[in-house]
N, C-alpha and C positions, 0 to 999 in steps of 0.2 A: 083632694089630689092636686090642687092648684100649685103651680111652681112659682115661687117668688124669688127671682134671681139674686137680689141683693139682700134678702132677709135670710141669711144662711141658716139661722137657728130653726126656721120653720121647715127646712128641708131635712132636718135630722129628726130622730125619735122625739115625740112630744107627748108622752104618756100622761103627764100631769097637766100640761097646758090644754090638752083636749078636755080634761075634766073642767077646767075653768071656763071653757066656751059654753058649757051647759047653763050655768047660772048667768053668764053674760047674755046669752040669748033670751033667757026667761025674764031677767030683771035688769041688772046694771053692774057697774064696777063694784058696788057695795057687796053684792052676793058673792062675787069671785073673791073678794078680800076676806069675807067671812069664811069661805071654804079654805082659803090659804091659812087663816088663823086656826081653824079646826084641825087641819093637817099638822100644823106646828104643835098644837096641844097634844095630839095623838103621839107625835114623835117624842116630845118630852116625857109623856106618860110611859112610852115604851122603855125609856131609859130607867125610869122608876121601877118598872116591872122587871127589867134585867137585874137591877140592884136587889130587888126582893128575892128573885130566884137564886142569886148568888149568896145572899146573906139575910138582908132585912129591908123593910121599907125605908128605914132611916138611911141606909146606905144609898138607895136609889134617890132619895130626896137630896142627900148631900151631893151626889153626882150631878143632878140636874141644876142645883144651886151653883156649883162651880162652873158648869157649862154656860149658864146664863150670865154669871158674873164675868167670865172670861170674854164673852162676846159683847159686853156693854159698849166698848169703844168702836165696835163694828156695826152698831145700830141694829141690834137684835130685833127691835120692834119693827123696823122696816122689813127684815127678812120674814117676819111672821105675818105681815099684813099686805105686802106689795106683790103678792102672787109669784114669789120666787119658787124654785123647785127643790131647794136644798133641804128643807125639812122633810119633804116627801121622800127624798133619797135616804135621809137619816132614819126615818121610820122603817123603811124596808131593810136597811142594813142592820139596825138594832134588832128587828124581829128575826132576821136571819140568824143573828148571834144567839138569840133565845132558843130558836129551833135546834141549833147545833148543841146547846147545853142539854136540851131534853133528849136528843139523840144519844149523847154520851152517857146519860143517866139510865136510859131505858134500852139502848141498843135497838130500838124500833126504827127501822130504816125509813119509815114514812116521815119521820121528823127530818131526815136528811133531804127527802123530796121537798118538804115544805121550805127548808132553807134554800134549796136551789130555786124554787119558784120566787121567793123573795128577792134573790139575787137577780133573776131575770127581769122582774118588774123594776128593780132599781136601775138596771141598764136601760130599760125603755123610758125611764124618766130623765136620765142624764148620761151622756157618753162617758163621763169620768168614772162611772160605776161598771163599765164593761168588764173590768178585770176582777170584780168581786166574786163572780162564779168560779173563776179559775183559782182565786185565792182559797175559797172554801174547799174546792176539790183537792188542792194540795194539802191543806191542813188535815182534812179527813183521811186522805190517803196515808199520810204519815202515822196517824193514830190507829187506823185500821191495821196497818202493817205491824205496829207495836202489839196490838191485841190479837194478832194472828187470825184475823177474820177470814171467812171464805168468800169467794166470788168478788174479790176487791176490784179487779179491772172492770167487770160488768157493772158494778155499782157506780164507779167513778164516771165511766162513759155515759151511763144513764143519767147521772146528775148533770153532766155538762149539756146533754141534749135537752133536759128539762129546763136548764137555765136559758136556753135559746128560745123556748116556746113563746114566752111573752114578748120577746124581741122580734120574732119572725115577721109579724105583720108590718112592723115599722121598717124592717130591713127591706121587705118587698117594696114598700112605698118609696123609700129613699132610692132604691135601684130603679124603680119606674120613673121617678122624677129626674134623677141625676146620673144614672148609669153606674152608681157606686153604692153597694148595699151597706157599707159602713161609713158613708159620707159624714164629715168631710175628710176622714182619714184615708191614708194609702191611695192618694190620687196618682201616685207614681205606678201603682199596680192596676187600678181601675180607671180607665178614661172617664173623667168626671166633667159634667156639664158646667161651664162657666167657672171652672176650678182647675188650674194647672198644677203640675208637680211643684213648680216654683212657689206658687201661692200656698200650697200645702206646707212647704218648708217654712215660709214666713209666718204662717198661722201657728205652726207648732212652736217655733222659736219664740214668738211673742208670748204665748201662754207659759212656756217652760222657763224663759229667762227674763222677760221684761214686765210681766204682769204683777210682780211682787217687788218689795224693796224700793218702791217708787219714792219714798221719803228721802232716799239717798240721791235721787236724781241720776244724773249722768256720772256721778262720782264713783259708782260701782260699775266696773267694766264687765264686758261679757266674759272675759277670762275668770274674773272673780266669781261671777255667778255660777259658771260651770264647775269651778272647784268646790264651791259651797255645796252644790247639789250632789256632786260625786262623793264628797266626804260624808255627808249625811246619809246617803244611801248605803255607803259602805259600813258605817257605824250601825245603822239599823239592821242590815243583813247579818252582821256579826253578832249583834245582840239576839237576833232570832235563832241563830245557830246555837248560841250559848244557852238560850232558854230551853231548847230541846233537851239539853243535858242537865241543866241545873234546876229547872222548875219541876217539882215532883207532882204537884197537884194538876191533874189532867185538864180540868176546866180552865185554870189560870194559864196553863201552857198553851192550850188551843186558842184562847182569846188573845194572848200576847202575840203569838205567831201570826194569827189572822190580821191583827192590827198592823204588824210589821209588813206583811206581804201586800196588803191593800194600800198601806201608806207609801210603800216604795212605788207601787203602780201610779198612785196619785202624783207623787213627786216627779216621776219620769214623764208625766204628761202635762202637769200644770204647775210645776215648780213649787213655790212656797206660798201660794196665794191662800190665805188662812181660811177663807169661806169654804173652799172645796174640801177642807179637812173636817168640816162639821159632822159628816156622817159617822166618823170613827171616834170623835172626841168623847161622846157619851160613854161608849164602850171602854175607852181608855180610863176615864174617871172612875167608872165602876170597878175596873180591874185594880187600879191603884188603891182605891179606898178599901177594897176587899182585903188587901194585904195589910192595911193600916188598922182597920176597925175589926180587930180580932177578939176583943173582950168587952165587958160591960162598961168599963171606964171610957173607952173610946166612943162607944155608942152614946154615953151620957154627954160627952163633949160635943158630939154631932147634934144632939138634941138641943143643946144650948146655943151653939154657934149658927146653926141653920136659920132659925128665925132672925138672928141678928144680921146675917148676910142678906137675907131676903129684904129686910128693912133698908139695908145699905143700897141694894140694887134699886129698889123703888126710889129712894132718896136721890141717888146719883142720876138715875134716868129722868126724874122729874126736874131736878135742878139744872141739868144740861140743856134741856129743851122742853120745858113744861108746856108752853103754849102749843107746840107742835104735837106733843103726845095727846093733849086733851082734844085738839081739833081732829087728829087722826082717829082717836077713839070714837068720837061722834060720827065721823065719816064711815068707818067700817061697820058701825052698828046701825047705820041708816038714819041717825038723828039729824045729821046734816046731809043735804042733797048733794049729788055729784056736782051740780052746777055751782052751788054755794061754795063747796070746797075748792073747786078749780078756780073760781073767780077771785079767791083770796090770794092767788099767785100775784106777786109784785114784780116778777122778773120780766113779764111781757110774753112769756112762753105760751100760756093758755090763750091770751088775747090774740096772739098771732095765729095760732091754729084755729081759733074761732073765726077769724077773718077768712082763712082759707076755706073752712067748711061752709061758710055762709055765702061768700062772694065768688069763689072760683067755680066754674061750671062743673057739674057733677061728673064723676068718673075721669076727670082730667088728671093725669099722673103728675106727682109732685117730686121734684128732685130735692132731696134733703142733704145738704152739703155739710162740710166739716165744721160744725160749731163745737164739736168735741173731737179731738184727734186721738181717739182711743178705741179699744176693742168694743164694738157693738153699741157705743154710746149713741150714735146717730140713729141706728135702727131702734134702740130703746126709746128714742124721743118721738117716735111716730105713732104712739098708741092713741093719741088724741085725734088722729086724722081720720076723716071719712073717705079719703081718696086713696087710690093705690099709690104707694110710695117707692121710690128708688133711692137708696142711700149710697154714700161714697166711703163706707167703712173700708179702709185700705186692706185690712187683714181678713175681711170676711167676704169679699166678692171680687170678681174680675169682669163682671158684666159691664161695668163702667171702668175702663182701664185708665190708670193714672201714671203709667210709666213715661208717657210723653204728652205734651199739650195737644198734639194732633190727634192722638187716639182718644183722649178725653173728649174733645169736641165731637169727633166722629160718632162716638158711642151715644152721646147725648142727643145728637141729631137722629141717629138710627132708632132710638127709643121714643122719638117724638116728644121730648120733654120740653114743655114751654114755661112751666112755673118752677121757681126755686124758693125753698125755705132755707134761709141762711142766717148767719150771725156775724156781727162786726167784730166779735172777740173770739179768740182761740182760748178756751177755758182750760184745756189740759194738753200739754205738749207731750207727744210720745217720746220715750227714751230710746227707741230703736229706729231712729230716723235714717239709718243707713239703708233701709229698705226704701227704694225710690218712690213707690206709690204713697207710702206713709209720709215721706218728706214733702211730696207734692200736693197732698190732699187739701190742706188749708189754702196754700197760695193759689192753687188752681181754682178753688171755689171763689175766692175774692176776685181773681182776674176775670172769671166767667161773668160775674154780675157787673163788674166795672165796664167790660167791653160790650156786653150784649144785653144787660139787664135794665129794665125800666122799673123803678121802685114803685110798688103799689101800696105797701103798708109797712109801718115800723112800730114796734112796741118794745121799749128798752133796747137791748142789743139785737133782738130778733127782727128779721126782715123778710118780706115777700117780694119777689121780683117776677116780672114776665120777660122772657127772653125774646129778643127780636134781632133779626139779621143773620141768624145762624146759616141759613141756606145761601146767603150771599158770601159766606166765608170762603177764603181762598182754598181751604182744604176740601170743600165740597165741590167747588168748581173743577178741581182736578180729578174727582172721582168718575 
């Protein structure tokens, strides 16, 4: 129940992350990575199972092959082994789709309950899945009305309540820690600890408009991003309406409308960031292939092309970064120790954290400043630390304010932060710099160490400073 004010993700539901803490406590990073890999394999297997239920194992294998092939450029191996939660959400969403199909085939309402539970667990894994339960309820409502079933309102209400059950413990925890049961959303409704309504708007806008299309840089304006999202949502909504009239196969119709509804909810909250769409991509491939693979000839084509695509996937992956794949494989299987893997880092990142862990007094809090000016990058860079950390992620916290230099210094002094982990290079510039804290994040960090920092250690671009003279600052004399 510990509150970490600048580690925003730790104050939201962490259903999968808490699973990772078990092997971390028993063994090390290796076991957590193995668990993440196992979850990923289960998720891919669930897509195969969905394909088999719809038509055949070959359809499922084809869907998984396309899914993996499509994610090659997004470093699928990293998603599988670096303890992300996306594959866990994918597993729950795909299993929910399987349960819905069994419900449609058997009319056994217990399968609808199973689907609702999967939706609830998905939401407890990641907030982006919060609307999965609502999407399922809408789809089932439409089909139950078509079938003229009895007690429809009672069933739908019951399913929505069941969806909430896995999420309730986490909602209580977030309310207890932050005052907001669905933290960090709706800060304008629920007074939220260290999180203002303005911060909530900035957080939402970053995810919705600036976390994708970064290869275009500042060339794509906010207006263009808004138009793109609105047009896509409109097209998807119209296609869902058309599907209700044109698709006669009930299973295809339900899967298509479910993908559309959940996809619109993802788009409304996270824009077009491709990784967040992973949970529905397997279902989409299964649906598309089930429409294409309707005869023995198409199955024969799949039997020939799938092994070829698998070889291409392996070849492309190994060619792009063969050394990294081999070393990571040795790491996640325990062949290489954690220390050996981390010591191979040539950027100076591991060496700098090693210095902090060994030389800085135990329990001294560390200020991790903007070596990445991007969402959660600094918080993600603290996993090597044995010390409590405070980060300056502009979009994820207001415990350390960055609207003005005076507030920035006051908050650092208030938190009694003496040590700074920083970088001399800004690796990633945010494209929504009109938000003042984001624009100030890196300049303030460099000014801080320049005016008050004594350099203790440097490795590559990464540096450790000890702050001195803050209490003599003019701002504190005025307090």
